[in-house]
Structures are given as structure tokens and as C-alpha cells.
ROZAFI-345140 format. One record per residue: x, y, z of N, C-alpha, C in turn. Coordinates in steps of 0.001 Angstrom, whole numbers, always signed. Layout:
# residues N
nx ny nz cax cay caz cx cy cz
X Y Z X Y Z X Y Z
...
# end
This chain:
# residues 356
nx ny nz cax cay caz cx cy cz
+835 -1190 +0 +0 +0 +0 +879 +1252 +0
+414 +2330 -668 +1186 +3556 -783 +601 +4648 +105
+1468 +5577 +477 +1051 +6660 +1366 -46 +7517 +742
-54 +7641 -602 -1074 +8491 -1226 -2454 +7840 -1243
-2555 +6574 -800 -3851 +5927 -663 -4420 +6022 +754
-3698 +6654 +1664 -4112 +6674 +3066 -5306 +7621 +3248
-6392 +7132 +3846 -7546 +7999 +4103 -7197 +9084 +5112
-7977 +10163 +5080 -7731 +11279 +5992 -8054 +10892 +7424
-9128 +10122 +7620 -9517 +9759 +8979 -9082 +8320 +9268
-8357 +8163 +10358 -7856 +6858 +10772 -8440 +6505 +12141
-8519 +5184 +12446 -8138 +4041 +11630 -9078 +3854 +10433
-8591 +3085 +9440 -9400 +2836 +8257 -9055 +1474 +7684
-10056 +850 +7107 -9835 -328 +6271 -9778 +134 +4819
-8809 -370 +4085 -8674 -76 +2669 -8657 -1401 +1917
-9575 -1560 +980 -9684 -2791 +196 -9317 -2510 -1265
-8436 -3331 -1800 -8007 -3226 -3197 -8918 -4112 -4049
-9987 -3537 -4572 -10970 -4325 -5313 -10430 -4794 -6660
-9616 -3973 -7300 -9049 -4389 -8589 -8122 -5589 -8410
-7249 -5517 -7410 -6359 -6648 -7157 -7117 -7892 -6758
-8193 -7707 -5976 -9016 -8846 -5569 -9655 -9507 -6778
-10221 -8712 -7682 -10855 -9276 -8872 -9854 -10068 -9704
-8664 -9544 -9852 -7641 -10242 -10644 -7248 -11560 -9976
-7129 -11532 -8660 -6738 -12745 -7934 -7812 -13823 -8046
-9071 -13459 -7814 -10136 -14450 -7857 -10308 -14982 -9281
-10139 -14129 -10288 -10219 -14589 -11673 -9127 -15612 -11966
-7935 -15411 -11420 -6850 -16369 -11651 -7123 -17693 -10946
-7747 -17637 -9762 -8125 -18867 -9064 -9176 -19616 -9870
-10164 -18871 -10366 -11220 -19488 -11176 -10611 -20219 -12382
-9663 -19596 -13049 -9034 -20202 -14218 -8240 -21447 -13838
-7551 -21401 -12697 -6710 -22526 -12283 -7522 -23753 -11905
-8759 -23558 -11469 -9567 -24679 -10982 -10237 -25469 -12097
-10240 -24942 -13312 -10848 -25691 -14408 -12311 -25991 -14157
-12719 -27289 -14255 -14135 -27624 -14107 -14641 -27619 -12661
-13745 -27506 -11696 -14173 -27508 -10292 -14954 -26239 -9971
-16105 -26397 -9307 -16920 -25241 -8943 -16271 -24467 -7795
-16384 -23154 -7855 -15785 -22266 -6856 -16878 -21460 -6178
-17058 -21687 -4867 -17962 -20884 -4045 -17109 -20070 -3074
-17496 -18816 -2849 -16794 -17962 -1894 -17432 -18087 -519
-16617 -18361 +508 -17113 -18455 +1884 -17270 -17050 +2452
-18523 -16588 +2540 -18794 -15202 +2923 -18309 -14874 +4322
-18158 -15890 +5187 -17706 -15639 +6555 -16347 -14957 +6589
-15537 -15142 +5558 -14206 -14541 +5545 -14275 -13023 +5494
-15189 -12507 +4689 -15403 -11058 +4617 -16682 -10808 +3830
-17785 -10453 +4509 -19055 -10246 +3826 -19300 -8798 +3393
-18275 -7956 +3395 -18446 -6578 +2966 -19140 -6559 +1593
-20182 -5750 +1399 -20915 -5769 +125 -20040 -5511 -1095
-19058 -4616 -967 -18185 -4358 -2108 -17289 -5554 -2407
-16862 -6256 -1362 -16094 -7489 -1563 -16957 -8521 -2280
-18193 -8697 -1823 -19095 -9671 -2453 -19331 -9329 -3921
-19572 -8057 -4219 -19834 -7674 -5604 -18604 -7836 -6483
-17422 -7675 -5908 -16189 -7847 -6676 -15911 -9308 -6969
-16174 -10163 -6004 -15921 -11597 -6157 -16948 -12260 -7082
-18181 -11786 -7047 -19309 -12477 -7684 -19103 -12869 -9145
-18549 -12020 -10016 -18431 -12419 -11424 -17488 -13596 -11671
-16683 -13936 -10667 -15644 -14944 -10865 -15894 -16237 -10099
-17031 -16336 -9420 -17322 -17546 -8643 -18652 -18131 -9099
-18866 -19394 -8719 -20108 -20084 -9075 -21198 -19865 -8042
-20831 -19343 -6882 -21810 -19108 -5840 -21132 -18647 -4569
-21926 -18527 -3510 -21446 -18062 -2210 -21916 -19042 -1151
-21021 -19374 -212 -21365 -20234 +922 -21610 -19356 +2134
-22741 -19578 +2821 -23082 -18817 +4022 -23257 -19781 +5186
-23184 -19228 +6410 -23236 -20089 +7591 -24208 -19601 +8649
-25128 -18717 +8275 -26162 -18268 +9217 -27291 -17638 +8423
-28432 -17487 +9092 -29528 -16796 +8459 -29194 -15347 +8152
-28408 -14722 +9029 -27992 -13339 +8789 -27140 -13215 +7545
-26169 -14114 +7394 -25342 -14099 +6185 -26191 -14380 +4946
-27109 -15329 +5062 -27968 -15678 +3932 -28780 -14460 +3480
-29409 -13769 +4418 -30202 -12593 +4078 -29329 -11501 +3468
-28154 -11289 +4043 -27224 -10265 +3564 -26778 -10552 +2133
-26404 -11802 +1857 -25937 -12144 +511 -27077 -12053 -490
-28261 -12501 -95 -29413 -12393 -1002 -29705 -10941 -1358
-29587 -10049 -375 -29861 -8633 -636 -28769 -8019 -1502
-27524 -8457 -1316 -26405 -7877 -2048 -26289 -8454 -3449
-26493 -9775 -3561 -26354 -10495 -4842 -27611 -11329 -5051
-28703 -10721 -5483 -29999 -11415 -5490 -30037 -12687 -6325
-29182 -12814 -7331 -29315 -13935 -8264 -28202 -14976 -8130
-27306 -14800 -7185 -26184 -15741 -7106 -26598 -17016 -6374
-26142 -18196 -6826 -26421 -19433 -6081 -25798 -19384 -4684
-26502 -19965 -3727 -26063 -19949 -2328 -26072 -21362 -1778
-25016 -21694 -1036 -24972 -22921 -237 -25008 -22514 +1230
-25890 -23165 +2006 -26093 -22794 +3408 -25578 -23915 +4297
-24491 -23633 +5037 -23906 -24633 +5913 -23852 -24171 +7350
-23156 -24946 +8181 -22966 -24583 +9573 -23842 -25374 +10522
-23335 -25690 +11719 -24117 -26440 +12708 -25116 -25549 +13434
-26133 -26161 +14029 -27051 -25429 +14893 -27998 -24509 +14165
-28440 -24877 +12975 -29404 -24035 +12262 -30752 -24065 +12986
-31347 -22899 +13152 -32667 -22819 +13771 -33747 -23115 +12730
-34971 -23311 +13206 -36072 -23524 +12270 -36270 -22312 +11363
-36121 -21118 +11917 -36248 -19921 +11089 -35185 -19890 +10002
-33974 -20291 +10353 -32901 -20306 +9353 -33160 -21362 +8289
-33629 -22532 +8698 -33938 -23573 +7717 -35052 -23121 +6778
-36026 -22398 +7302 -37098 -21879 +6450 -36538 -20881 +5442
-35604 -20043 +5875 -34961 -19102 +4960 -34198 -19835 +3860
-33663 -21017 +4202 -32805 -21747 +3269 -33575 -22423 +2147
-34890 -22562 +2285 -35666 -23199 +1222 -35501 -22389 -62
-35123 -23071 -1099 -34932 -22388 -2371 -33494 -22012 -2671
-32575 -22147 -1697 -31177 -21891 -2023 -30624 -23055 -2836
-29449 -22854 -3398 -28861 -23866 -4276 -28654 -25192 -3544
-28031 -25130 -2353 -27772 -26329 -1574 -27845 -26006 -81
-28360 -26968 +708 -28307 -26898 +2158 -27389 -28013 +2635
-26406 -27665 +3453 -25493 -28663 +4013 -26082 -29169 +5323
-26554 -30401 +5334 -27231 -30974 +6496 -26197 -31546 +7458
-26341 -31172 +8748 -25332 -31504 +9751 -25693 -32691 +10640
-26956 -33136 +10642 -27350 -34212 +11548 -28664 -34817 +11083
-28981 -36052 +11537 -30291 -36629 +11213 -31451 -35770 +11714
-31304 -35164 +12887 -32366 -34308 +13402 -32572 -33097 +12484
-31475 -32499 +12040 -31606 -31358 +11136 -32263 -31776 +9824
-31948 -32967 +9342 -32587 -33486 +8126 -34101 -33551 +8313
-34554 -34085 +9444 -35990 -34207 +9704 -36647 -32842 +9800
-36004 -31898 +10470 -36573 -30563 +10619 -36669 -29851 +9273
-35660 -30027 +8430 -35692 -29415 +7106 -36782 -30050 +6247
-36908 -31382 +6304 -37920 -32079 +5505 -39324 -31643 +5874
-39546 -31292 +7153 -40872 -30863 +7584 -41254 -29498 +7019
-40258 -28752 +6542 -40527 -27401 +6051 -40802 -27364 +4548
-40230 -28302 +3823 -40465 -28283 +2385 -39306 -28884 +1619
-39427 -28962 +293 -38374 -29575 -515 -37099 -28732 -517
-35957 -29411 -635 -34666 -28728 -700 -33637 -29671 -1302
-32620 -29108 -1889 -31473 -29869 -2374 -30409 -29877 -1293
-29949 -31062 -902 -29057 -31149 +252 -27766 -31872 -89
-26726 -31440 +623 -25482 -32202 +744 -25372 -32627 +2199
-24931 -33843 +2441 -24724 -34321 +3804 -23298 -33998 +4231
-23172 -33305 +5364 -21829 -32954 +5812 -21190 -34137 +6521
-20019 -34535 +6020 -19332 -35721 +6512 -18206 -35340 +7470
-18180 -36017 +8612 -17096 -35898 +9579 -16310 -37200 +9485
-15336 -37224 +8587 -14619 -38462 +8272 -13347 -38579 +9101
-12902 -39801 +9358 -11750 -40010 +10254 -10421 -39838 +9543
-10282 -38819 +8721 -9031 -38566 +8009 -8231 -37531 +8783
-6979 -37776 +8969 -6116 -36835 +9675 -5003 -36387 +8738
-4725 -35103 +8768 -3673 -34540 +7927 -2759 -33705 +8797
-1477 -34053 +8839 -537 -33313 +9669 -334 -31908 +9096
-109 -30962 +9983 +158 -29599 +9570 -1062 -28722 +9467
-2251 -29255 +9748 -3468 -28448 +9643 -3524 -27419 +10770
-3923 -26185 +10419 -4113 -25156 +11445 -5356 -25434 +12268
-6387 -25987 +11628 -7635 -26352 +12296 -8114 -27682 +11750
-8551 -28560 +12646 -9214 -29799 +12243 -10703 -29624 +12508
-11495 -29691 +11453 -12927 -29410 +11566 -13679 -30687 +11926
-13443 -31165 +13126 -14115 -32385 +13590 -15118 -31992 +14663
-15244 -32777 +15701 -16145 -32418 +16799 -17579 -32265 +16340
-18156 -31063 +16497 -19588 -30883 +16217 -19921 -30763 +14739
-18921 -30799 +13873 -19165 -30528 +12458 -19426 -31818 +11698
-20634 -31944 +11128 -20935 -33073 +10278 -21254 -34348 +11031
-21263 -35456 +10274 -21727 -36748 +10791 -20725 -37845 +10475
-20753 -38897 +11306 -19934 -40062 +11000 -20674 -40945 +9998
-20044 -42082 +9652 -20565 -42907 +8563 -21959 -43451 +8851
-22235 -43834 +10086 -23555 -44395 +10408 -24654 -43347 +10221
-24421 -42145 +10741 -25425 -41086 +10607 -25585 -40657 +9152
-24498 -40648 +8401 -24582 -40310 +6978 -25450 -41323 +6231
-25232 -42598 +6524 -26030 -43640 +5862 -27501 -43526 +6250
-27770 -43229 +7525 -29156 -43043 +7962 -29816 -41900 +7214
-29110 -40771 +7084 -29677 -39621 +6379 -29882 -39923 +4896
-28952 -40633 +4293 -29094 -40961 +2876 -30313 -41836 +2646
-30556 -42790 +3549 -31734 -43657 +3407 -33015 -42860 +3621
-33028 -41997 +4638 -34240 -41255 +4970 -34574 -40192 +3935
-33573 -39656 +3254 -33826 -38607 +2279 -34749 -39082 +1166
-34700 -40388 +853 -35529 -40917 -233 -37016 -40796 +79
-37384 -40862 +1348 -38801 -40864 +1705 -39303 -39475 +2111
-38505 -38459 +1883 -38906 -37090 +2208 -38975 -36278 +924
-39265 -34995 +1061 -39244 -34108 -95 -37868 -33560 -386
-36863 -34096 +288 -35498 -33624 +86 -34835 -34397 -1048
-33973 -33720 -1783 -33210 -34360 -2858 -31748 -34399 -2451
-31229 -35603 -2277 -29824 -35764 -1907 -28961 -35567 -3145
-28126 -34539 -3104 -27256 -34219 -4242 -25825 -34691 -4057
-25394 -34842 -2797 -24011 -35244 -2609 -23544 -35081 -1181
-22243 -34864 -1044 -21575 -34832 +260 -20739 -33566 +361
-20707 -33006 +1571 -19836 -31878 +1886 -18849 -32327 +2952
-17559 -32102 +2732 -16543 -32551 +3687 -15416 -31528 +3776
-15607 -30540 +4640 -14543 -29575 +4946 -13888 -30061 +6232
-12723 -30709 +6107 -12139 -31433 +7235 -10973 -30715 +7902
-10316 -29788 +7199 -9123 -29160 +7781 -8862 -27830 +7105
-8125 -26970 +7816 -7753 -25661 +7276 -6265 -25429 +7481
-5697 -24597 +6611 -4294 -24213 +6754 -3325 -25150 +6082
-3761 -25847 +5036 -2906 -26827 +4350 -2408 -26272 +3024
-1212 -26724 +2620 -694 -26319 +1317 -1324 -27161 +215
-992 -26857 -1030 -1664 -27500 -2157 -1476 -29018 -2198
-265 -29564 -2018 -138 -31033 -2047 -979 -31711 -965
-997 -31140 +243 -1794 -31742 +1318 -3285 -31627 +1021
-3698 -30518 +431 -5113 -30354 +91 -5534 -31305 -1023
-4666 -31534 -1987 -4963 -32506 -3046 -5104 -33902 -2451
-4182 -34261 -1556 -4252 -35575 -916 -5544 -35738 -131
-5923 -34701 +618 -7148 -34779 +1409 -8367 -34877 +498
-8414 -34078 -559 -9540 -34130 -1492 -9655 -35506 -2135
-8526 -36106 -2463 -8541 -37438 -3079 -9121 -38473 -2130
-8734 -38387 -854 -9282 -39327 +125 -10785 -39124 +318
-11213 -37862 +310 -12649 -37589 +435 -13402 -38176 -749
-12911 -37954 -1951 -13583 -38470 -3150 -13597 -39992 -3152
-12485 -40591 -2756 -12427 -42063 -2738 -13466 -42654 -1789
-13781 -41927 -721 -14836 -42402 +174 -16216 -42031 -354
-16383 -40777 -793 -17711 -40254 -1115 -18304 -40864 -2385
-17499 -41088 -3396 -18042 -41563 -4679 -18779 -42898 -4527
-18176 -43921 -3909 -18927 -45175 -3748 -20100 -45043 -2773
-19967 -44190 -1765 -21083 -43969 -833 -22293 -43410 -1578
-22075 -42418 -2405 -23189 -41798 -3128 -23754 -42732 -4191
-22889 -43515 -4820 -23380 -44495 -5795 -24249 -45539 -5103
-23813 -45986 -3935 -24579 -46978 -3174 -25977 -46466 -2849
-26095 -45172 -2629 -27385 -44602 -2243 -28129 -43982 -3428
-27714 -44342 -4624 -28472 -44006 -5821 -28500 -42541 -6187
-27440 -41796 -5871 -27401 -40375 -6197 -26899 -40205 -7625
-27731 -39614 -8466 -27353 -39351 -9853 -26532 -38075 -9943
-25515 -38074 -10790 -24639 -36909 -10970 -24204 -36346 -9619
-23552 -37149 -8795 -23245 -36735 -7416 -22272 -35561 -7352
-22454 -34744 -6329 -21592 -33598 -6074 -20771 -33869 -4811
-19515 -33462 -4863 -18637 -33634 -3705 -17975 -32292 -3418
-18331 -31706 -2285 -17756 -30445 -1845 -16614 -30769 -888
-15385 -30440 -1296 -14219 -30779 -477 -13775 -29609 +400
-14599 -28560 +482 -14379 -27498 +1453 -13344 -26477 +1042
-12907 -25708 +2030 -11890 -24676 +1829 -10699 -24949 +2718
-10157 -23887 +3302 -9032 -24061 +4220 -7670 -23975 +3585
-7575 -23404 +2373 -6277 -23269 +1713 -5365 -22366 +2538
-4107 -22752 +2673 -3188 -22083 +3602 -2950 -20631 +3220
-2929 -19783 +4250 -2522 -18387 +4140 -1436 -18174 +5182
-246 -17759 +4742 +914 -17654 +5630 +1153 -16185 +5989
+799 -15810 +7212 +950 -14423 +7640 +2417 -14057 +7881
+3295 -15040 +7966 +4721 -14738 +8111 +5392 -14488 +6773
+4691 -14770 +5681 +5240 -14575 +4329 +4149 -13965 +3451
+3929 -12656 +3571 +2815 -12027 +2848 +2880 -12186 +1333
+4066 -12425 +786 +4182 -12573 -661 +3820 -13981 -1122
+3779 -14941 -216 +3490 -16327 -584 +2013 -16483 -928
+1729 -17426 -1807 +348 -17710 -2187 +144 -19223 -2276
-1033 -19651 -1977 -1431 -21034 -2212 -1277 -21333 -3700
-792 -22534 -4021 -531 -22904 -5417 -1820 -23436 -6051
-2632 -22503 -6538 -3920 -22885 -7116 -3760 -23701 -8394
-2709 -23439 -9158 -2521 -24159 -10417 -2289 -25642 -10174
-1364 -25969 -9259 -1104 -27380 -8994 -2276 -28030 -8277
-2970 -27254 -7451 -4152 -27797 -6775 -5236 -28154 -7786
-5548 -27222 -8675 -6572 -27489 -9679 -6208 -28671 -10562
-4925 -28769 -10932 -4487 -29869 -11793 -4473 -31201 -11057
-4294 -31156 -9730 -4156 -32399 -8974 -5449 -32988 -8465
-6550 -32236 -8521 -7822 -32762 -8031 -8270 -33961 -8864
-8868 -34963 -8227 -9244 -36173 -8961 -10268 -35879 -10048
-10022 -36332 -11272 -10950 -36060 -12380 -12155 -36991 -12333
-13130 -36668 -13182 -14278 -37552 -13342 -15363 -37377 -12315
-15300 -36287 -11526 -16306 -36051 -10489 -16712 -34588 -10511
-17931 -34313 -10074 -18375 -32937 -9926 -17926 -32447 -8566
-16880 -31626 -8569 -16272 -31163 -7331 -16571 -29689 -7105
-16573 -29311 -5823 -16761 -27918 -5430 -15799 -27605 -4302
-15234 -26395 -4322 -14420 -25892 -3211 -15042 -24579 -2748
-14753 -24222 -1482 -15367 -23004 -929 -14358 -22227 -81
-13314 -21683 -695 -12335 -20898 +56 -12891 -19536 +449
-12300 -18957 +1477 -12656 -17602 +1899 -11405 -16780 +2102
-10675 -17083 +3201 -9465 -16330 +3546 -8479 -16273 +2376
-8274 -17394 +1690 -7270 -17452 +632 -7648 -16601 -574
-8888 -16150 -659 -9291 -15259 -1742 -9125 -13792 -1359
-9523 -13418 -150 -9618 -11994 +160 -8550 -11452 +1104
-7831 -12304 +1816 -6920 -11818 +2862 -5898 -10822 +2335
-5398 -11056 +1125 -4266 -10281 +613 -4661 -8892 +122
-5936 -8594 +74 -6382 -7379 -608 -7044 -6382 +341
-6666 -6455 +1617 -7159 -5498 +2593 -6059 -5051 +3536
-6142 -3800 +3960 -5208 -3244 +4945 -5998 -2558 +6056
-5454 -2633 +7244 -5946 -1834 +8369 -4897 -762 +8598
-5291 +488 +8396 -4339 +1599 +8413 -4621 +2466 +9632
-3573 +2773 +10372 -3738 +3586 +11575 -2469 +4397 +11824
-2459 +5152 +12912 -1306 +6013 +13176 -837 +5843 +14622
+380 +6281 +14852 +1012 +6164 +16163 +557 +7326 +17049
+98 +6993 +18253 -302 +8008 +19228 +806 +8323 +20232
+1586 +7301 +20584 +2611 +7488 +21608 +3646 +6389 +21449
+4852 +6674 +21885 +5927 +5678 +21919 +6596 +5800 +23284
+6712 +4679 +23992 +7326 +4750 +25311 +8065 +3456 +25608
+9066 +3564 +26468 +9842 +2401 +26890 +9634 +2195 +28383
+9187 +1000 +28746 +8938 +654 +30143 +9686 -630 +30472
+10573 -553 +31462 +11368 -1696 +31885 +12052 -2370 +30707
+12621 -1514 +29854 +13430 -2004 +28755 +12666 -2431 +27521
+11318 -2373 +27540 +10537 -2791 +26385 +9814 -1592 +25794
+10011 -1379 +24496 +9399 -241 +23811 +8048 -632 +23239
+7069 +240 +23486 +5718 +46 +22957 +5339 +1245 +22101
+4818 +953 +20917 +4194 +1976 +20090 +2689 +1802 +20225
+2034 +2831 +20744 +589 +2763 +20985 -117 +3380 +19783
-965 +2581 +19143 -1605 +2975 +17900 -3075 +3295 +18123
-3597 +4162 +17287 -5024 +4460 +17307 -5791 +3193 +16897
-6903 +2906 +17584 -7659 +1687 +17295 -7141 +526 +18121
-7184 -674 +17547 -6711 -1835 +18287 -7282 -3119 +17732
-7104 -4183 +18502 -7568 -5493 +18040 -9077 -5662 +18170
-9796 -4650 +18686 -11250 -4653 +18590 -11688 -4287 +17169
-10748 -3793 +16360 -10983 -3559 +14934 -10364 -4653 +14079
-9206 -5130 +14486 -8455 -6140 +13733 -8076 -7278 +14692
-8976 -8220 +14829 -8805 -9270 +15828 -7818 -10353 +15395
-7497 -10406 +14116 -6719 -11525 +13579 -5451 -11850 +14364
-4570 -10890 +14653 -3337 -11276 +15343 -3571 -11839 +16735
-4560 -11308 +17462 -4845 -11849 +18791 -5454 -13236 +18695
-6287 -13465 +17691 -6926 -14767 +17523 -5922 -15842 +17146
-5062 -15528 +16198 -4120 -16526 +15677 -2800 -16537 +16431
-2581 -15551 +17305 -1351 -15518 +18081 -122 -15232 +17245
-279 -14387 +16228 +861 -14074 +15366 +1114 -12577 +15322
+2201 -12189 +14678 +2495 -10786 +14411 +1879 -10428 +13067
+984 -9458 +13049 +365 -9058 +11787 +1410 -8334 +10934
+1598 -8725 +9677 +2582 -8034 +8830 +2194 -6575 +8618
+3176 -5695 +8506 +2890 -4266 +8431 +4004 -3532 +7694
+3670 -2316 +7269 +4646 -1361 +6738 +4426 -24 +7437
+5518 +679 +7699 +5438 +2047 +8203 +5477 +2960 +6989
+4338 +3511 +6614 +4224 +4231 +5348 +4921 +5576 +5365
+5116 +6147 +6545 +5715 +7473 +6655 +7222 +7423 +6865
+7825 +6267 +6725 +9268 +6155 +6947 +9896 +5266 +5883
+11026 +5697 +5381 +11823 +4864 +4464 +13090 +4362 +5143
+13232 +4673 +6419 +14423 +4249 +7156 +14400 +2751 +7402
+15581 +2179 +7476 +15687 +760 +7790 +15347 +536 +9262
+14810 -645 +9587 +14566 -942 +11007 +15843 -809 +11815
+15750 -29 +12885 +16930 +208 +13713 +16680 -119 +15168
+15474 -551 +15478 +15129 -866 +16862 +14045 -1926 +16844
+13543 -2248 +18024 +12444 -3202 +18139 +11356 -2577 +19002
+10121 -2941 +18707 +9007 -2410 +19491 +7838 -3378 +19404
+6945 -3278 +20365 +5681 -4005 +20342 +4591 -3018 +19955
+3813 -3379 +18936 +2769 -2500 +18411 +1446 -2885 +19063
+859 -1954 +19806 -356 -2228 +20561 -1416 -1184 +20216
-2672 -1475 +20634 -3767 -544 +20428 -4125 +205 +21697
-5348 +726 +21722 -5801 +1588 +22816 -6586 +849 +23895
-6733 -460 +23782 -7582 -1196 +24714 -6896 -1408 +26058
-7707 -1516 +27090 -7194 -1719 +28447 -7006 -3209 +28723
-6187 -3848 +27913 -5861 -5258 +28100 -4505 -5537 +27484
-3662 -6337 +28139 -2355 -6664 +27564 -2450 -7561 +26338
-3647 -8035 +26022 -3826 -8854 +24817 -4031 -8023 +23551
-4095 -6713 +23710 -4339 -5836 +22556 -3024 -5584 +21813
-2529 -6623 +21138 -1216 -6579 +20498 -1352 -6922 +19016
-852 -6044 +18172 -803 -6310 +16733 +436 -7123 +16365
+1585 -6750 +16947 +2847 -7425 +16639 +3781 -7204 +17824
+4459 -8273 +18228 +5234 -8232 +19468 +6739 -8262 +19180
+7448 -7257 +19725 +8908 -7196 +19677 +9412 -7396 +18243
+8949 -6539 +17351 +9299 -6659 +15932 +10247 -5533 +15527
+11057 -5742 +14484 +11943 -4679 +13999 +11140 -3518 +13424
+11516 -2298 +13793 +10818 -1105 +13304 +11843 -3 +13037
+11509 +909 +12118 +12308 +2129 +12014 +11991 +3029 +13198
+12723 +4117 +13380 +12373 +5050 +14455 +10923 +5517 +14302
+10144 +5374 +15365 +8724 +5725 +15326 +8446 +6937 +16186
+7517 +7774 +15705 +7091 +8962 +16438 +5582 +9111 +16283
+4932 +9825 +17212 +3506 +10096 +17039 +3230 +10717 +15664
+2194 +10203 +15018 +1837 +10671 +13682 +2277 +9750 +12575
+3240 +8873 +12842 +3627 +7904 +11818 +2438 +7019 +11467
+2341 +6660 +10184 +1212 +5872 +9689 +1674 +4444 +9422
+927 +3497 +9965 +1250 +2077 +9822 +91 +1377 +9125
+422 +582 +8115 -582 -190 +7383 -354 -1668 +7661
-1323 -2310 +8294 -1251 -3744 +8538 -1837 -4464 +7325
-1010 -5300 +6727 -1410 -6019 +5520 -2209 -7269 +5877
-2692 -7951 +4839 -3419 -9220 +4981 -4611 -9078 +5927
-5305 -7955 +5786 -6456 -7660 +6645 -7764 -7736 +5860
-7775 -8533 +4802 -8970 -8646 +3987 -9879 -9789 +4356
-9531 -10555 +5385 -10356 -11699 +5784 -10279 -11897 +7291
-11408 -12295 +7896 -11475 -12571 +9332 -10803 -11452 +10126
-11157 -10228 +9812 -10546 -9070 +10447 -11644 -8229 +11112
-12168 -7229 +10412 -13236 -6409 +10985 -14451 -7246 +11370
-14824 -8196 +10526 -16101 -8895 +10740 -16064 -9874 +11910
-14902 -10213 +12456 -14872 -11083 +13638 -14411 -10324 +14892
-14296 -9026 +14806 -13744 -8251 +15912 -14833 -7744 +16857
-14447 -7517 +18118 -15404 -7084 +19141 -15490 -5553 +19109
-16234 -5051 +18131 -16241 -3644 +17758 -16551 -2686 +18897
-17435 -3046 +19773 -17954 -2083 +20742 -17213 -2077 +22074
-16190 -2912 +22214 -15440 -2923 +23463 -14752 -1563 +23660
-15038 -901 +24766 -14557 +426 +25153 -15131 +1548 +24299
-15940 +1224 +23297 -16703 +2224 +22542 -15814 +3267 +21858
-14658 +2840 +21368 -13839 +3730 +20546 -14518 +3959 +19201
-14178 +5033 +18475 -14749 +5247 +17142 -14434 +4071 +16214
-15379 +3755 +15366 -15171 +2672 +14402 -14321 +3164 +13239
-13635 +2261 +12549 -12830 +2679 +11408 -13704 +3100 +10232
-13111 +3834 +9316 -13764 +4142 +8054 -13392 +3050 +7035
-14120 +3000 +5933 -13879 +1982 +4913 -13706 +2654 +3561
-12695 +2179 +2834 -12339 +2804 +1560 -11989 +1704 +559
-12213 +1988 -731 -12091 +966 -1772 -11257 +1492 -2930
-10226 +752 -3284 -9411 +1075 -4444 -9969 +312 -5639
-10343 +1021 -6687 -11018 +393 -7833 -10118 +452 -9066
# end
């Protein structure tokens, strides 16, 4: 990000919509016949949704609120509705969407009582992959017995079983994701054939790795798309790996002080605006836009909150910092503003700006 793009009022989020469109278009091209749905949970900003929409096959949502928001923003885009703990009101909203991801036999029965729907059964399979940042097990999806029960029961309801959804892990590189997708397909294809599903669909989820320690690195979409098992109707639903690189949280230095040998730069705003570093326990990558000097010292970059957890980056190399210096935290385009505890201490909210 350049200094001439900095908004007048800080803190601010700045989204590069042109760069985002180019990135998502390249992902779409790399995936070939595989369907691409955007996981709205990563960043549901309306401008982000409108920028992504021309390059994806649909949007995945995980709540009634997200579903309503996406419908209002993109009235004609296909929607897949997933997530555990759907209420009856949410299931009623889901009638008519492209796909509903069913999480349990009870949810299947509740959905069937409301009306016809196209469903994927969410599978909680016993596959383990080393190096995953998150393993999506526990309350997510069903084991083989429950999946078979739902597949049998779907025939006698108004529901149409279309396939299986299996988002099992997050934070994997392309070879590991290809291996996991292959194992999912090897299990799902015969399961769906056994239960008489015509033209079966297999959603292998998202979770493509994003490395906050290497902002220039990217998931290898080309090798991933080429390595996915052929001969099946596949769908992926990335979120973070599409939008993370195209957002910045920009703020300024309010004070710099050294206490017991440790220097702190206190910034306007805080992790109530950008929760990512506190959530993931990492140093958020950044640039000091008002300085071209080489790092000559170390400092911990913190916000205005009354908690020692309000840390953007801990003991990192910095150039000489003074009040008024402008810092842009990169990779703030996903799981940033939308997962943050905005109202804690009631500081002013950031402004939002879009580079087109």
C-alpha cells in the first residue's frame, strides 16, 4: 500500500478491489471444471461480495444473517447454506437456495418438515492430515452411520440428496489439500453411488493455507486445480485465501514509550478492529508508510484497549517511530473487521475505503 492511498480519517480499512478481482479470476481459471464458491464468513463486505461475484459459481453462508445479507447484495447468485445449529427460522430461509449442508439426522428431519430442498450431507470423516491449522471435527458433520441413515431417509422425504460436503481441515498447502480431497472423493463416490445419487456432487471445502509470516506467498492454485481427482463434480469453498491479501488496516502512532526495557508503540484503534493477530497468536505483517528508514530498533505494536492482549505485533523490527507515523497492517482482507469485538470500550469505528 502507498502513502497516497491513506484515508484522511484513521483508523481505516482499505480494500483493493481491482487486485481482488484479478486474484479471484486467476483462481477461477486454475480450478478448471471444479466449482468455486466464496465463503462469505471470511469477509461479507458488500463491495467485496460484488467484486468476487463475477468470478465464482456461488457463495457459501453459515447463518440466516449471512444468507439474508448475501441475497440482498447479490440477489441472483447461487447460495450454499452450511454450519451447525441451524434454527427452524434459518432452515425456512434456506428453502430455495442452491444447496443446504445438512449436519445431523435431526436437522434433516426438521428441514424435511418445512419443504423440498437440495441437500449435501456434511461428513465428519476419520481422516487426519498433519500440519493443519484447524481440524474441523467435533460438532461438524456426521460419521458414517449417521450419513447412511440420512441418505436412506432422504428418499422418503421431499429432500433431494445431491451429494456430500466434507470440509475437514484448514491451513494446508496445495499437495496436502490434493491428498485430502482425493481421500474424500475415494470415500464419497462409492457412498453416493450406493445410495443411488445421480450426478453426485462432492464439496471438499476450503481451508487453503494463508501464511501471515510470508505475505508474498500464495497457495498454489494451479497445482491444486491440476491435482484434483478427475471424473467427479467437485466444489471448493475458500474464503481467507481469496480476500486476505487485498485489505489493509491503516492507523497512526499516538505514543511511543519504553517501560522496563521494552518499547511500545501505541496505535489508534486496536484489536477490537483487527482481531486476527490476537486470535491466531501471530504478528500481523505491516509497513510504516511514513518512513523509508531501515529498522533500527524493536518495538511491540499495541492498540488503545485496556488489556495486555491488545497486540498487533510483538517485539518486531521497526524504524524510528514517532507520534503521527502511519502504519498499514497487511493481509487484513479476511477474518478481520467482521470477527472483531467492535464495541469494546466504545472507541470510534474505522472508516472503509475501496481502491477500484
